[in-house]
N, C-alpha and C positions, 0 to 999 in steps of 0.2 A: 503494500499499503506504502505509495508517494505520499507525505508529509506533511513536508510543506508545500501542497498544489495550489497554488495562485501567489504567493508569496514573493520580493522581490528583495535579494542577499544583494549588500553593499560590500566588499570586499576589495581591501588595501595590499598590498604589493601581491597582486593575484597572477601575476606571469611565471611567477615558478615556489617551487616551496611546496609550504603549508597551503597558499596562498592560491596556490593553484588544482592544489590536492582538492581544496576544498570549497574550491567554484564547483569540483568538477563533483562533488558530494552532492551538495546542496541542490543541484541541475535531476541530478537522480533523485533528487526526493518532492522534485517538482518545481522549482522554485526559479525562478528568472538572476538572471545573476549581471550584476554592475562592477564590471573588474577593472580597478587601479591598479597604475604600477608607470613604472617611468622605464620599464624600460618594454616598449611598443609590440616590438619583434613577440616576444614575450608573452606578451598579453595577448596578441593575436591567435596564437597560440591554445592556451587556454579557452580562448571565446569557442574557436573549433569545439575543441573538446565538450563545450556548456552545448554549441545548438544539433551536436551528434545524438542526444540525447535527446531531442524537440524541446529543448528548452532556447528560450531567449535572452543574447549576451546584447552585450556594450559597454565598450571599451572608454574608457575615458585616462588619456597622458595623465598626471597628476603626481605633484612633489608635497608628501601628505607635508612635514613642514612652511608649507602655507596658508592662509587662511583664505586664503584669495581663490589656490586652487581648490578648496577644495569645498568647501561655499559649493561652488559650480558645479561639481561634480555630483555634491547630493543631490542639488538642483534637477540634473543632466539627467538622473536617475529616473528621477520623479517621472519628470518629463516625458522621458521615452519607455519607462516600464510599468509604468505604472502606479510606483509607491515606493515606498522602503520601511519592509517587516524587522531587516536584519541588517546589522552591521557587524562589519570583521574589524577590528582595528590587529593586521596584520605584517604589514612594512615595517622591517626593523634595519638595521646597517652592526657591526660591529667593528671600532679601531679601538686593537688593544694597544697596551703598552706600557710597562714602568713609569714608575709617577715622578720621575728624576728624568724623564723625555717624552711623555705624550705632549704632544703638543695641543693647546689653547683649543685647536680648527678642531680638528680628531675629538677632544671630549662635546666642543658644542652642533658641531654634527650629529654623534651620536645623542644627547642630548635633544636636540630640535627633531630625530628622526622618531627614535624610542621610546620620547614619554612627550612631548611638544604636541608632536605627530601624534600620537596615542588620543591627547586632548582632543585633540580641534576635528580629527574623526570623529569623535564621540559627540560633540561639544554640534557639530554640521547634521550626522548623519538624525540624533535626538530631537532635534530642531524640528525639522521635517519628519520625524515621527508625532512629533505633538502637533504638528499644524495639520496635521493629515488625522489624527484626533483616532489614532487606535495601536491596541500594542505593537511593542515591539521587543527586540531584545540584540542584546553587543555584546557581545563578546572580543576581547583583549586580551592579545596573544601577551603573555610574560614567560617565563623559561625558568630553568631549575637553576641558574643563573642569580635567582630572585633572592634564595635561600644557601647555593655556597658561591661562596667565590676564591680567589685567590689570587696574585703574581698576576700583575697582567693583564686581569681579566676586571677591576673591579670598577672600572668608571662602565662598562656594562651592565655589569651585576646594578650598580647604584639604579641605572635605567631600567632596568626589569624587574624589579623590589619600589620603585616607585612607582610602575604600574598597577604594583599588588595592591598599595594601597589608593589610588584613585578611586580604580573599584568598587572599593568597600562604600568609599562617597558621596560616587554616582550611583549606584544602587539607591541609597537611602534617599535621598532628591530623585528620581527617575523612575521610582518604584512607584507613587501616586501617580502617575501618567498612564498608568500602565506597561510598562517597561521596566525588564529589569538586566540585568548587567553584571558579570560573569568574566575570570581571568582564566583560562590555562597555562601553566606549566609545560613550557616541554625539554625532555632529557636530550639526550644528542639524535635528533633527526637525522634523515638523510635529504641534506638538502644542499644548496653551494652555496649558502651563508656557513653552514657545517662541513663543511668537505676534511676542513683538517682535523677535525674531529671525529667525525665518525670513518672519516678514510673511503675505501675501496673494497666491494665486495672481494675479499682473501688476502687482503693487502695486512702487512703488518699492525695498522694501526686499528681496523676490523675488529682483526681478528683479538689482539689484547682486549679492546671494549666487550671483546661478547664474553669474553670469557671471567668478567668481571662483574656483567649483568644480570640481575637472577635472573631472567627472564632471556637470559642468554642472545640476544639477537637486540640492532641497534631499531630506531624508532624509524617512520616511517612517515609522509604529509600521508597516508589514510586514517595511521591511525589517529590523530585529534582531528583531522574532519568527524570520523565518529565523535567524537562527542564535544565537537562542534554541532554537528548534525541534534545531538540531541540534546545540545543545551538551547537549540532554534526551535526546537518541537515540544508542542504535546507534553511531551513528558518530562521539560525542562522548567517549566512553566510556576512553581513552587521556590524555586534558588538563584537567589541575586545574593552580591554581596562576597562571592565564593571564588578562590584562589584551588583551581583543581592540578596537582603534579601530574604529570604522565610521562614518567622515566624509569619505567621496567624495572623499576626498583635499586636505579645506580644510585640515586638520595644516599642510601645508608649501605652502600656496598663497600667493600673492602676495597681500598688502591689495587692491591694483588699483580698490581704489575705494571712495567719500569722499562718505557720507551727503547731500545736495541738501535742500531745503526738503522738497518734497513725501513724503519719507522719514522727516524728524524727525518729519515731521506723520501721518504714518501709524503711527509708533513713538510718538506720545506716545500715541492711539488706545485700543494696543496695552498700554500704564503703565495707562490711567486702568481698560481693562475686565478688566484684571490685578489692582489694589485691588481693584474691587468683589470677585472672587471670592477675591481674599484675605481681604476682610473678611466672606463670607458664611458661611466657613466659619471662622474662625480660633475661632470658641465652641468648634467643634469639637475643632480640634485642644488647645483647650488642657485638655479634658478629661481624663482621665488616669484616674480611677478606675473 
């Protein structure tokens, strides 16, 4: 049975990874999807997945660090797809580095996308939901890093911990309008953003990670999409203000593994690929007009 038939979903960072997996899952459940991303090519690929299951898709190139972009995108979503019932604030970036070296630019970009971008997404979507006077569901993607941190990743962790707290406040404010707000904390998920952590199938990083994860594997976008679907559907109606960790038990697992030379070489390859993606997308991230 299609649990979201007639609903419209508004998803940021939907051009790849968790965002793409969520768009595909919600479409399979009956929702039309407004796909937001800086990567137009990736967004169009996601749109094709949505239309292949018989649902409508609308692509918007938008920078979540820009209030103007998100206000325009939310209005377009309503105009093109007839409503806005579900919002998934998924877009995020990672800028690691030690406190003695991390640049203010890298710090600020993370704040602008991972924290301010979530706020602006929720604000724009909730304003449309209130205007339409119908119930809504908002799901914000936080991280296991909101609970666990360490050298080099503390800045990312700070932004994701902030999402957890904002969601609790928003649940209080928006509940009377019939809008629920929840957060999901993914662990290590096989996405472009997390390649350096998840590694590749059969590789040294993946093998080490699987050995210390209680369920014996890394997460997939489909795992997170299933939880989003629950929160967006009828069974999630009474849940609001929650932070739901989905990490295969990794949070409480013993370290139990040290990267060897082959794992370090693999990680360096993934880091280089990540830097190339960052170089390609940075001009679009900096464009907020």
